[in-house]
N, C-alpha and C positions, 0 to 999 in steps of 0.2 A: 762521902764519896761517890763516884760514878764509875761504872765498868762498861766500856764500849767494845762490843765485839762484832768485828766484821764477818758477814755470813754468805759463803757462796754456795751451801746446802752440800758441799763437798763431805766426805769421810774425815780428812784431817782438820776441815772447818768444825767438824761436829766434835771432834776431840777438844779443841781449843775452847769451843762454846761449852762443853761440858766443865772443864776447868773453870771458866769465868764465871759459869753459874754457881759453883761451890763456893768460888771466892766472895761472890756478891751475898750468898746467903750467911757467910762467916762474918761479913763485913757489915750486914745490913745495908748494902749498897745500893743505888740505883742501877738498874740495868738496862742497856740498849742494845738491841741488834740492829745492824745496818746492812743493807744490801745494796750494792752499787752495779748498776747495769751502763753500758755503753749508750749513746744517743743513736738512734737508726740513722739520722741523717744530720748534717751541720746545719746551722742558721742559714748559712748562705746558699743552702740548696733549695731548688724552686719547690721541691717537695716537702719542705720543713713543715708546712702545716699538716699534711697527712701524716709524718712522722711524729708531729707532737701529739695527734691523736693516738697513735699507736703507743707512743711513750706513755700516755696516760694510762691506756689498758694495762701495759707492763706493770706499771707501778700499782694499780689495783690487784693485779694477779699476785704481785710479789708481796703486797701485804697480807694477802690471805696465807701464802706460804710461811711468811714470817711468824704469823700465829700459829699456824700447825706445827711448825719447826720449834717453838717455844714450848708448846704443850708437850710435844714429843720428847725433847730432851731435859728440860728442868723439873725436877721432883717436887721442888717446893715452889709456890707460886705467890708467897705471901709479901715479896719484896717489890717494890716498884719497877715495872717493865714497860718499855717502849719498842715499838718495832717501826723502822725508817727505811724508806726506799729512796735512792737518789739516783740521778743521772750525770753521768761526767767520767772523769778521770778516778779510777778506782782508790789510788794511793791520796790524791788531792782531796777527794770527799771525805775519806776517812780522817786527814789531818784537818779539815775545816770543823767536821762536827767534833771532834775532840777538843778544838779551841773553844768551841760554843760551850762545851759542858767542862766548866771549871772543875779542878781536883779529880780529873779522870784519869784512869789507866786503860790503855788501849791492849786488849788480849787478842794475839793472833796466831796462826798457825804457821808452819813451815813444814817443807817436806823433803823427800829424796827425789831426783829425778833421773831416771835412766841408770839407777845404781850409784849415781854420784851425788853427794850432797849438795843441795843448791839452798843455802839458808839465805844467803844476802844478794848474791849476783843475779840481777836481773828478776828480782822478785818484788811484789808488791809490799811484802814485809819490810825488805830493804829500803824501800823508797819511803815509806812512812816513817822509819827509825831516823833517815836522814832528814826528812822534812819537819816533823813534829817536834814540839817543845814538851809534850807529855811523856810519862814513862810508858815504856812499851813492854808488855809480858809475852816472850816468844815462846810458844809451846811446840817442841819438836815433835815430828810424828811418832817416835819410838820413846818419849819420855815417860817416866811413871806418872800417872795420873792421880796423885793425892796431893792434900794440902801440905805445905812445907812445915815440917818440925824444926828444921835446921837450915839457915839461910847464911850462905856465905857472901861476904862484899868485898871487893877487891878495892884496895884503896891507896891513894898515892898521898893521903893526909893534907889535902888541900881544903880550901873554903867550899869549893864545888862539892867535894865529897861530903863535908859537913852537912850542906843543905839536904844532898840527896839521902843520907843517913836520917835525917831527922823524919822524912817521909817514910823511909823503910821502917823505922822503928815504931811508927804509928800502924804500920800494917802488921808487923811481927807482934806489937802489943795485942791487936785483936785476934791473931791467929794463935797466941801463946807460943809462939816459935823463938828459937834461939838465934843470935845474931853472931856469927864468927867473922870478924875483921881480920883479913889478911893482907900483909905488906910483902911485895916481893923486893928484897934489898940486894943491890949488886955489890954491895960493901962485903969484903970478907971478915971483917971484924965488927964491931959495935956499929961504926958509921953514924948513921941517922936513927938507930934505934930509940934514942931517946925523943926525937920528933914523934915517931909513932906512939911511944909510950903518953906523951903529953897529949897527943891528939886522941888516943883511946881515953884517957882520963878526962877529959873536957866532954866527949860524947857522954859518957857515964853520968858525969856531974849534972850535965844540962837536961838530959833526958829522964834521969832517974831510973832507967830501965835496967833490971838486974840481970837479964839473961844475955850479956854482951860479954864475949871471949875474944881473944885475940891471939895471933900468931904471926912471926916474922919468918919468912922464909928466904934465905940466902942462895941467890940463883941470878946469874947473869940474864938468863931468858925469862921473861915474865911468863910467856906460855908454858914453859917447861915447868916453871915454879907452880903455877896454877894445876897443871896436870899432875904433879906430884902430890899436892895437897889434896886433890880429889880422889887420888887413888887410895889415899891412907885416911880419909874422914868421910863419915856418912853424912853427906850434903844433899839436900832436896832442891835447893833452888840457888842460883849464882846470880849475883848481882854486881852492877858497875856503871860507871859514868863512861859516856862516850862524847867526843868532840865532833862536831860537824866538820866535813872535809871540803876544801876547794874542790873545783872540778877537776883540775890538773891531778891532784893527789887521789882523786876518787876513781880515776880511770887506771892509774898506774900502781896502786896500792891496795891490798885487801885491809879493810878494817879490821879492828880488834875483834869485832864480834863475829865476823866470817872465820878468823883464826880459832876463836875458843869454840865455834860450832863444830870444827873438825876433830876435837879432842873430847867432846863431851855431848851427852844426849839430855842433859839437865833443862828444865825451863830456865830463860835468862830473863831478869828483869832489869831493863835498861834504862838508865836515866841519862839526862843530856846537860851538857855544859855549854856556854857560849863558844 
């Protein structure tokens, strides 16, 4: 497994880097720090050749910064480490590098902006989540900085959730974490509860992982149901699948990730479905 951590050398980026480094140590994973800076001039600009020389200088300087950053943050130096400097669009370069590194997790920070939480709207994190096919671990500014003992996964019991859970169980096994599958049902009676039971039984049978637990929450609003669950259970990390949105919906509607971010400070591990 590979852990990819974008670094802008800010304090919130440092928190995400600390979390990602601890995760890499637990998983014995390859660790990559990447820093992206904007090109000084476009290729069509007559000053491009001068800008290219400046860009090379920035790359060298950034490489030194990344090395110092790594030494300063990471307590253990035994796992494989690489520092990369890229020029271009921040989100696009992160997505491209994650695509190059198969079986990777992108660990990114998010923050408050002028007292209003800006998890997804107008952030690089939001753009990366929208564009990548790799799991993204989002570390909020005020989240507890500890490895998860209890992981909750919100499931609709479909095949995409099954694929995501196989990856999550591999992660949980390495961390010796418990997985709590939660299904929000709009049915007032038993409804599709048997579907959920079959889904859980299948996951347990195929994975052989013993620390899997399940709960059905009867609630018409998924967000309220998740909020109620988190209020009454000790969860360290929340995980779920997201679907990529078409442009019109992206402009008019908030994503599920945005909504969750308003009710929880927990780290979010986000998987992707087509």
